[in-house]
NUTORBA-533900 format. One record per residue (C-alpha): residue in one letter; x, z, y. Coordinates in Angstrom, 3 decimals. Each point is the difference from the previous one (the first is absolute). Last residue first. Layout:
REM residues N
a:X:Z:Y
...
//
This chain:
REM residues 390
x:-150.585:1.373:-67.199
x:-1.286:-1.175:-3.359
x:-0.255:2.035:-3.214
x:0.758:-1.741:-3.320
x:-2.279:-1.263:-2.758
x:1.451:-1.689:-3.065
x:-0.424:-3.314:-1.804
x:1.495:-0.992:-3.344
x:2.189:-2.638:-1.649
x:2.263:1.259:-2.800
x:2.911:-1.834:-1.619
x:1.543:2.331:-2.583
x:3.034:-0.187:-2.325
x:2.504:-1.966:2.092
x:3.657:0.249:-1.118
x:0.074:-3.453:-1.619
x:-1.058:-1.672:3.290
x:-3.376:-1.567:-0.564
x:-0.173:-3.735:-0.509
x:-0.296:-2.884:2.459
x:0.607:-3.447:-1.386
x:2.836:-2.496:0.205
x:-0.275:-3.111:-2.134
x:2.589:-0.652:-2.701
x:-2.555:-1.075:-2.581
x:0.419:3.225:-1.995
x:-0.728:2.025:3.143
x:2.572:0.769:2.667
x:-0.205:3.380:1.697
x:-0.559:0.879:3.641
x:-0.461:3.675:0.818
x:-2.944:2.304:0.647
x:-0.088:3.604:1.198
x:3.103:2.063:0.749
x:-0.111:1.426:3.560
x:3.721:0.034:0.930
x:-0.033:3.740:0.787
x:-2.064:0.490:-3.149
x:2.443:1.940:-2.171
x:0.171:-1.212:-3.583
x:-0.436:1.907:-3.249
x:-3.676:-0.883:-0.217
x:-1.968:-1.771:2.688
x:-3.382:0.827:1.505
x:-1.611:-2.430:2.444
x:-2.641:1.074:2.484
x:-2.021:-2.752:1.647
x:-1.971:1.462:2.851
x:-3.213:-0.788:1.855
x:-0.094:2.261:3.013
x:-3.272:1.307:1.393
x:-0.726:1.523:3.395
x:-1.341:3.370:1.066
x:-1.286:1.609:3.205
x:-1.221:-3.149:1.772
x:-3.010:-0.681:-2.162
x:-2.912:-2.444:0.284
x:1.377:-2.430:-2.558
x:3.322:1.233:-1.409
x:3.026:-1.757:1.447
x:2.152:-1.656:-2.630
x:3.722:-0.439:-0.618
x:1.005:-2.260:-2.873
x:2.772:-0.388:-2.580
x:2.117:2.956:1.157
x:2.828:0.086:-2.530
x:0.963:2.949:-2.156
x:3.066:1.248:-1.845
x:0.479:2.103:-3.116
x:2.647:1.599:-2.230
x:-0.512:1.171:-3.595
x:2.811:1.291:-2.224
x:-0.270:-0.896:-3.680
x:0.909:2.776:-2.450
x:-3.400:0.079:-1.647
x:-1.334:-3.534:-0.209
x:-1.605:-2.596:2.245
x:-1.776:-3.180:-1.030
x:0.071:-3.195:2.049
x:-2.198:-1.659:2.618
x:-2.783:2.570:-0.012
x:-2.159:-2.045:2.307
x:-2.260:0.844:2.898
x:-2.832:-1.213:2.127
x:-2.109:0.867:3.006
x:-0.224:3.719:-0.709
x:-1.994:1.409:2.897
x:-0.627:3.028:2.225
x:3.216:1.996:-0.412
x:0.150:2.891:2.499
x:2.728:1.832:1.897
x:2.293:-2.871:0.935
x:1.617:2.337:2.570
x:3.168:0.558:-2.048
x:0.652:-3.714:-0.442
x:3.797:-0.185:0.326
x:0.986:2.803:-2.378
x:-3.474:0.622:-1.408
x:0.487:-3.188:-2.025
x:1.785:2.009:-2.707
x:-3.291:1.714:-0.863
x:-1.839:-3.310:-0.241
x:2.791:-1.421:-2.167
x:-0.176:2.997:-2.346
x:-3.767:-0.245:-0.168
x:0.155:-3.681:-0.937
x:2.833:0.643:-2.483
x:-2.069:2.623:-1.824
x:-2.884:-2.478:0.036
x:2.103:-2.310:-2.143
x:0.134:2.549:-2.819
x:3.672:0.151:-1.059
x:0.777:-1.805:-3.258
x:1.219:1.906:-3.049
x:2.963:-1.369:-1.918
x:1.241:-2.894:-2.141
x:-1.092:-2.613:2.527
x:-2.155:-2.274:-2.160
x:-0.966:2.676:-2.463
x:1.870:1.677:-2.851
x:1.082:2.993:2.102
x:-3.529:-0.128:1.439
x:-1.522:1.325:-3.221
x:1.871:3.293:-0.223
x:0.407:0.121:3.787
x:-3.741:0.502:0.387
x:-0.910:0.986:3.547
x:-0.266:-2.792:2.569
x:-0.614:-2.861:-2.447
x:-2.983:1.801:-1.522
x:-2.292:-0.266:3.026
x:-1.871:3.320:0.287
x:-0.366:0.366:3.781
x:-1.504:3.436:0.575
x:1.215:-0.176:3.636
x:2.118:3.139:-0.405
x:1.154:-1.407:-3.357
x:1.589:-2.931:1.824
x:1.686:2.303:2.490
x:1.372:2.273:-2.722
x:1.259:-3.039:-1.918
x:1.717:-1.368:3.107
x:1.609:3.305:0.905
x:1.214:0.946:-3.485
x:1.655:-3.378:-0.572
x:1.740:0.000:3.397
x:0.018:-2.776:2.605
x:2.633:0.198:2.721
x:-1.294:0.154:3.559
x:1.150:-1.885:3.102
x:0.169:0.327:3.781
x:0.765:-2.829:2.424
x:-3.579:-1.065:0.812
x:1.299:-3.381:1.150
x:-2.589:-1.335:2.427
x:-0.681:-3.679:0.619
x:-1.906:-1.299:3.038
x:-1.919:-3.219:-0.599
x:-2.974:1.076:2.097
x:1.144:2.613:2.512
x:-0.238:3.793:-0.035
x:0.146:2.234:3.097
x:-3.698:-0.177:0.929
x:-1.022:1.485:-3.354
x:2.004:3.181:0.685
x:3.685:0.911:-0.144
x:0.688:3.526:1.289
x:0.813:1.287:-3.515
x:0.110:3.421:-1.689
x:-3.796:0.425:-0.425
x:0.362:3.435:1.596
x:1.695:-1.619:2.984
x:-2.524:-2.847:-0.008
x:-2.874:2.452:0.513
x:-3.444:-1.588:-0.428
x:-2.624:2.058:1.815
x:-1.812:-2.900:1.639
x:0.630:-2.399:-2.911
x:-3.552:0.164:-1.322
x:-1.799:0.234:-3.340
x:-3.757:0.557:-0.146
x:-0.848:-2.122:-3.031
x:2.908:-1.323:-2.015
x:0.538:-3.705:0.776
x:-1.186:-2.369:-2.733
x:1.616:-3.408:0.404
x:-2.314:-2.851:-0.987
x:-0.224:-1.606:3.441
x:3.813:-0.116:0.115
x:0.026:-2.332:-2.970
x:1.592:1.056:-3.280
x:2.645:-2.554:-0.900
x:0.502:-3.017:-2.240
x:-3.428:0.606:-1.526
x:-0.278:-0.729:-3.722
x:-2.095:-2.842:-1.344
x:-0.625:0.884:-3.618
x:1.672:-1.703:-2.975
x:-2.500:-0.843:-2.746
x:1.276:-1.626:-3.151
x:-2.645:-0.514:-2.679
x:0.862:2.411:-2.764
x:2.746:-0.809:-2.508
x:-1.068:0.091:-3.640
x:1.915:2.505:-2.091
x:3.081:-1.237:-1.817
x:2.434:2.342:1.714
x:-2.110:2.962:-1.069
x:0.222:3.271:1.927
x:1.030:-1.779:3.159
x:2.410:1.840:2.274
x:-0.878:0.541:3.652
x:1.617:-1.389:3.154
x:-1.522:1.848:2.933
x:-1.872:-0.835:3.174
x:-0.990:2.231:2.870
x:-2.850:0.249:2.460
x:-0.735:2.873:2.357
x:-2.680:2.362:1.299
x:1.088:3.534:0.909
x:-1.709:3.142:1.334
x:-3.580:-1.254:-0.182
x:-2.576:2.713:0.583
x:-1.888:0.971:-3.163
x:-0.409:3.549:1.349
x:2.365:1.371:-2.662
x:2.615:-2.569:1.038
x:0.176:-3.685:-0.858
x:2.599:-2.308:-1.513
x:-0.680:-3.709:-0.387
x:1.921:-2.327:-2.283
x:-0.185:-3.790:0.047
x:1.540:-1.466:-3.103
x:1.957:-3.130:-0.908
x:1.214:-0.436:-3.594
x:2.896:-2.274:-0.886
x:0.426:-0.972:-3.630
x:2.499:0.510:-2.766
x:1.106:-1.443:-3.330
x:-1.328:-3.519:0.603
x:3.431:-0.855:1.487
x:-1.720:-2.019:2.742
x:-1.804:3.015:1.421
x:-3.706:0.644:-0.472
x:-1.906:0.403:3.248
x:-2.526:2.653:0.968
x:-1.619:0.837:3.350
x:-2.228:2.464:1.855
x:-0.153:2.817:-2.566
x:-1.712:2.902:1.739
x:1.555:3.435:0.318
x:-1.357:3.506:0.550
x:1.883:3.013:1.317
x:-0.483:3.711:0.603
x:1.260:2.318:2.709
x:-0.790:3.666:0.568
x:0.756:1.545:3.392
x:1.425:3.522:0.132
x:3.164:-1.037:1.810
x:-1.002:-2.752:2.432
x:-0.521:-3.741:-0.463
x:-0.461:-2.138:3.103
x:-2.959:-2.394:0.105
x:0.757:-3.585:-0.950
x:3.300:-1.684:-0.800
x:-0.291:-3.738:-0.494
x:1.961:-2.082:-2.517
x:-0.543:-3.752:-0.019
x:2.916:-0.828:-2.255
x:2.290:1.486:-2.640
x:2.472:-1.423:-2.500
x:1.394:-0.585:-3.453
x:-0.283:3.269:-1.912
x:2.015:-0.933:-3.068
x:-0.169:0.075:-3.787
x:-3.432:1.577:-0.073
x:-1.369:1.768:-3.050
x:-1.021:3.190:1.831
x:-0.748:-2.173:3.030
x:-3.726:-0.195:0.573
x:-1.784:2.774:-1.890
x:2.618:2.752:-0.280
x:1.523:-1.050:3.372
x:-3.074:0.015:2.234
x:-0.086:3.733:0.794
x:3.614:-0.127:1.155
x:-0.879:-2.493:2.741
x:-2.420:2.365:1.761
x:2.401:2.952:-0.020
x:2.872:-2.353:0.802
x:-1.769:-1.387:3.082
x:-0.862:3.500:1.265
x:3.683:0.893:-0.296
x:0.647:-3.312:1.736
x:-2.090:1.032:2.989
x:1.687:3.339:0.564
x:-2.747:2.526:-0.498
x:-1.777:1.196:3.126
x:1.255:2.843:2.210
x:-2.965:1.889:1.420
x:-3.266:-0.768:1.830
x:1.631:-3.191:1.341
x:-0.360:-0.500:3.755
x:3.608:-0.779:0.908
x:0.793:3.540:1.162
x:-1.562:1.130:-3.282
x:2.563:-1.946:-2.022
x:2.865:1.735:1.812
x:-1.516:3.393:-0.821
x:-0.619:-0.882:-3.641
x:3.607:-1.117:-0.315
x:1.627:-2.330:-2.541
x:-2.490:-2.883:-0.199
x:-0.178:-0.510:3.780
x:3.723:0.777:0.208
x:1.424:-2.840:-2.134
x:2.778:1.756:-1.932
x:-0.213:-0.936:-3.737
x:3.006:1.256:-1.949
x:-0.984:-2.179:-2.963
x:-0.338:2.266:-3.043
x:-0.247:3.306:1.869
x:-2.663:-1.381:2.332
x:-2.010:-1.263:-2.970
x:0.328:3.429:-1.623
x:-1.293:1.694:3.136
x:-2.915:-2.427:0.314
x:-0.986:0.500:-3.637
x:0.187:3.769:0.506
x:-2.328:-0.322:2.974
x:-2.526:-1.323:-2.479
x:-1.679:-3.299:-0.837
x:-3.045:0.181:-2.247
x:0.313:-2.838:-2.502
x:-2.827:-1.756:-1.844
x:1.290:-1.182:-3.413
x:-0.952:-2.612:-1.262
x:-0.645:-3.548:1.168
x:-3.307:-1.821:0.205
x:0.736:-3.633:-0.820
x:-2.170:-2.886:1.138
x:0.306:-3.386:-1.701
x:-0.538:-2.782:2.537
x:2.156:-2.460:-1.973
x:0.969:1.243:-3.433
x:2.920:2.194:-0.998
x:0.272:1.045:-3.647
x:1.907:-3.124:-1.039
x:2.907:0.994:2.255
x:0.448:3.303:-1.794
x:-1.691:3.252:0.932
x:1.486:3.372:-0.843
x:0.543:1.395:-3.485
x:-2.089:3.097:0.804
x:-0.064:2.433:-2.885
x:-2.792:1.360:-2.177
x:-1.074:-3.125:-1.888
x:3.251:-0.583:-1.870
x:0.182:3.339:-1.793
x:-3.241:-0.279:-1.942
x:0.712:-3.586:-1.010
x:3.482:0.852:-1.204
x:-1.307:2.979:-1.981
x:-2.625:-2.216:-1.630
x:2.538:-2.655:-0.936
x:2.321:2.614:-1.448
x:-2.849:1.466:-2.003
x:-0.986:-3.408:-1.280
x:3.541:-0.625:-1.135
x:0.121:3.413:-1.713
x:-3.059:-0.949:-1.975
x:-3.604:1.028:-0.614
x:-1.175:1.067:3.428
x:-3.345:1.781:-0.372
x:0.802:2.841:2.359
x:3.347:0.539:-1.691
x:1.107:-1.578:-3.284
x:3.425:1.325:-0.984
x:3.371:-0.919:1.476
x:0.146:3.129:2.090
x:0.253:-0.385:3.740
x:2.717:0.687:2.538
x:-0.294:-1.051:3.639
x:3.179:-0.393:2.162
x:-0.333:-3.721:0.516
x:-0.936:-0.619:-3.638
x:1.539:2.093:-2.779
x:-1.562:-0.314:-3.456
x:0.337:2.947:-2.361
x:-0.156:-0.147:-3.799
//
């Protein structure tokens, strides 16, 4: 007699002291279950727990080329070694959100493999630039936990820090995710919701060492509009758009070694909430950043992520548009060569942004008006960039 269990065949006779087929099945199940990573569930996260994430990643020029092919990225400081050198960089650094994804991707198997949704970001600071040849690795600390009212899920808050091979910080940010519970009946932990900064203060910006605007060429950058030309409250329609493709978003997500199941497995997702694979939210962030070049071409460096929400999911076939608003305009202490712009960039699907879709009034069940996101909005992202001054 043969017993088939998950692709393993065994005879129905005593083996290694096992006297029954049932015992053999149990033993095979035990042996198979300890070799794979099921991911962490809500119960596995405890306050102050530190997680060392696998796998260190050496970034290559090939990664940069693929990223450019995926998003059409055109900011000159990250596109041209020669342009970067005129600004004081040793060579073209990675685009900041490519560095973000490399750091973020490390956290997924431990933090969000069993997540239902990535809820938001706060307090993100970019550190030293990342260059091809650098190796990044990430650690996370649990800074908050709170069971949700349905008792089936909980919200986990983590602070993740990515460093290079010299242990120099390249990214430090907070995010929170909704994670499934393994056992609905498990005891809820004491709720701890951390205080999250509303914005990264100007004193905490990290300006790359040695950079200058003396050799900055606005013709090569494709826009004459510098920091001085933008006003608080100004809205910019980025005009262009990109349609999401299954192959593109899965290639991008694999590039970052992000293993979240909802982005890849159509076999299971066809029976899920949406009936199809969900686009990695970071793919939309990079797409919006790339689209923002038309209107913000001289915003060469991201220094902070103040906050952000993936308002709604995106899917292959959706077309992404974007617009930005200048939330604040800041002079950098002791510097006259660069200034900072705090931006809100909004991505919308299947709707042009010439009318700046954002929030609309909607009546609640009591008939009172409240502000909700426009149905086309998929991303609301608050970040700060550097731009040359005149």
